[in-house]
N, C-alpha and C positions, 0 to 999 in steps of 0.2 A: 504494500500500500504506500502511495506517495505521501509525503509529509502533509499534514493538515495545516491550513492557514487558520489560526484561531479567530482572526477578525471576521472570517466568513461565517462563523458559527454564532456570533453575538445576536441575541434576540432581545431587543429592547421592549420595555413595557409588557413583559410576559408575566402571567400569573404563575407563581412558583408553588410547587407542592412540597411542603415540609413535613418531615417526621422526626421526632426527637426521642432518642434512646434515654429512657427514664433511669436515673440513678436509684439504686436500692440503698436507702439510708440506714445507718446503724446507730444505735444508742451506745454511748460510752459506758464501760464497766470497769471495775478495778483490775481486770485482766482480760486478755483477748477471749478467753473461754466464757467470760460473762457477758460479752456483747450480744445484743439481740437486735432484730430488725425493727425499725421504727415504722410500723405499718401506717400509723396515722399520718406521718410526714409523707410517706409514699403516696397515699391516697390524695393528699392535698396537692402534691406535685403533679400527679396525673390530671387532677381537675384544673390546676393552674395552666398546664400546658394546653389542654383542650380549649380552655376559655380564650387563650391567645390565638386560636385558630390553627394550632399545630397538632398533628396526629401523634398521640403517645405511642411509643414502641417499648414494650416491656420484655423482660427476660432476654435482653440483648447483652452485649459485652459490658456495657455500662451498668447493667443490672447483675453483673457477676454470674451470667448464666452458666458458665463452665464450672463454677464453684458451688452451686446450689443444687439441691436435689429436687425430685419431681413434686414433693409435697410443697416446697416453697414456690416452685414455678406455678403450680395450680393456685396457690393462695394469691400470688401476684396477679394472675389472670382474673381470678374471681373478684378481687378488690378493685382492679381496674375496670372490669365490666360493671360492677355495682356503681362505681363512681361516675362512669360515663353514661349509664343508662342503656337501654336496649339498642338505641340507634346510633350511639357514638362510635366513630371509626377507631379501631384499635389494631395494632400490629404487634406481633410477638415472635421471638426467636424460637425456631425448632432446632434444638441442640442435642446431639448425641456425643457423649464423652467417651472416647475410646483410647487405645494406646497404639504406639507405632507398630505397623505390621498387621493391624487388625483388618479383618474383612469388612466390606460394606454391609451394614446391618439395616436392611430395608425395613424390617419389622420394628426395630427400635425407633427409626424415624417415623414410621406410620403411627406409632403410639404418640409421639410428640405432636404430629400433625393433627391427630384426632383431638388431643387435649386442647389445642389452640382453636380449632374450628368449632368445637363444642362451646367455647367461650365467645364465639362470634367474632373472632379476630382473624386477620390475614397473616399466614405464616411467612417468616423469613427463614430460608433453609441455610442453617449454619454449616460451614465445612467441618469435616472430621478427618482423622487419618484414613478411615475406610472410604469415605466419600471422595476424597481428592487423590487417592492412590491411582497409579497408572497414567495413562495418556489423557490429554485434554478431551479426546472423544469419549473415553471411559467416564470421566467426570460428568460431562454434559448428558450422556446417556443415563447415568444414575439419577441426575436431577430430573430428567424427563420422566423417569419411572416414578419418582416421588410425586411429580405433578399429577399423576393419575389418581392419587389418593385424595385430592382436594379440588375445589372449584377454581381457585386462583391462588397464586403464591408469588413471592418475591425471591429472586435468586440472590446469590451473595458471592462476590469475589473478595477475599480477605488476604492481605499481604502477610508475609512471614514476620514483618515487624510487630504484628499483633499476636500471632500464634504460630508455632512451628509447623503446623499442618495446613497453613494457608496456601491458597492457590490463585494465581492470576492467569486467566486464559489467554491463549493466542487469539487473534482476531477472527480466524476462520471458525474456531470453536465458539467464540462469543456470538457470531452470527447465528449459529445453531441454537444458542440459548435464546436469542431474540425471537427466533422463529417458533419456539414452544408456545402454542396458542394461549394457554392459561397462565403464562408467566407475564404478569403485568409490568414487571420491571426488575432491575437488579441493582443491588448496592455495590458500588465499586470503591474498594478501599486499598488501592495500591499506593496512595500518597504521591502519585505521578500525574501532573497535568497532561503530559503528552499522551499517556495511555488513555486518559479519560477523553481528551479531544478526539482521539481515534475512534473511540466507542460512540461518541456523539455523532460524528460524521457518518459512521456506519449505520447507526440507528435512524438518522434522518433519511437515508436512502432506502433502508429495508423495511422499517416499521415505525413510522413517526410517532405513533401513540405509545410506544414502549418508553418506560421511564428509566433513565439513567440516574439512580440516586447516588449522588456523590457522598462518599465517606471520607473525603480528603479534608481532614481538620486542619491541614496546613495550607489549604487553598480554598477557603469557603466561598470565594467569589466565582467558583466554577458555575454558579447559577447564571452568570452573565451569558454563558455559552449554550444554555439549554439543559443543563443538569437540574434535576430536583435534588432533594437532600434527605439523608437519614444519618444524622450525626450524633456523636456522643458529646461533643463540645456544647451543643445547644442546650443540654440539660442544665447548664449553669445559669442560663438567662433566656428561656424560650420566648418571653415577651419581646426582647430586643431583636431576636431573629425574625419574629413575626412582623415587627415594625419595619425592619430592613427590607423584608420581602414586599410589603405594601408600598414602600417608597420606590422599589424597582418597578413594580407594576404601574405606578403612577408617573414614572419618569422623573422622580424627585431626586435632585442632585445630592440630597442629604444621605442617600444610600451609601455613598463612598466613604464618608468619614465614620459612619456607624459600622460598616463592614470592616474598615481598617481597625477600629477599636476591638471588635469581636475577634478579628484575626490575631491581634496581639495576645489575647488570652489563649487562642489555639496554639500559637507558636510556643508559648511558655509551658502550657499544660501538656503538650504532646511531644516534649523533648524526650530523649532516651533516659531511662527505659520507658518506652511508650505506654505499656500497660498501667503505669503509675498515674496516668491521666485521671483515673477514676478517683484517686485521693484528691487530686487538684479540683475536680468537680465538687467533691464533698466540701473542700475548704471554701470554694466560692459560694456554695449555697449556705453554708454556715455563716460566712461573713455577711451574707444578705439577710440573715435572720430567719431563714426558711426551714432549716433543720436544726435539731437540738445538739448535734455533734458532728464533727468532721471526720469521724472514724470511718475508714474503709472496711471492707470485708477482712477478717483477720488473716486470710491467706493471700491477700492481694498486696502488691508492692506499695510502699508508702513514699510520700514526699516529705522533705524536712519541714518542720514547723515554721522556719524562716520564710518559706514560700508565701505564707499568709500575707505578709506585708506587701509583697509584690503584687499578689492577686488583688488586694484591696485597692492598690493604685490603678490597676487595670479596670476594675469594676467602676471606679470613679470616672475613668475616661469614657467608659461605655455610657454611664449616666449622663455625662456632658453631651455626648453625641446624640442621645435620645432627646435631650432638651433643646436641641438646635432650633 
């Protein structure tokens, strides 16, 4: 494929579809073993996200989906559905935790898909060792098989910066993913503008209604080029992301300064080790007074407490951009 000219992809005044991966907040205890999930804060955050016009996405990486069991996943789905009501749009991760060398476990994925659809949510098919093993063609064929279990779903390319079993497809395989009829879109988390531009150009030719959901927290302005988004960064301030998107749809120049301020938080939070961004998101929400503790899941990487001062400065910048 020839190099894509990004300027040819820019879509001014476009309505952007946003989905925000909801942080699963924890209450502080005297030791890590005493931590518990703050379900009240979780429900409030789901409600706040939906009220901003953003679709909540639960049991995603930001919700520690690889570290929680099915009982917690079910509870997150149940609370989110109760919070949103019967008609509220909800997205959720279908995650199978396996080990290197494991075979593809279609039945385990089917159970996850059933759990999600029973809650009235759209599944996002998470990668696993078994799902991503082999060739690109093997990966896409397995995703297509999983698609037969549900009415609609969202695919997922996840880079190895996030998980060791991540997989980014070649463009030929990505086209086959686009062509799966009930795949409404795919989250793309390579953290590469070039790869995402290539996907957008291909999407525009092959199936324009297919959603490329950017997962690039280091380049959230990919929405300029026709990407929609499903981000972990947005959990820190979904109202600001919603405002940014409204400004883009209206052709309002204030979009740029707000996007820059939000990107500053992304650049800081998603520095190596990338998985520790979840602690950064907890720090941001705690600084905003929206959760009672900035504790991450006890098995998740942590950031230093000194990050809080920097995040507070960035949040103040976001607030100033919102007040323009």
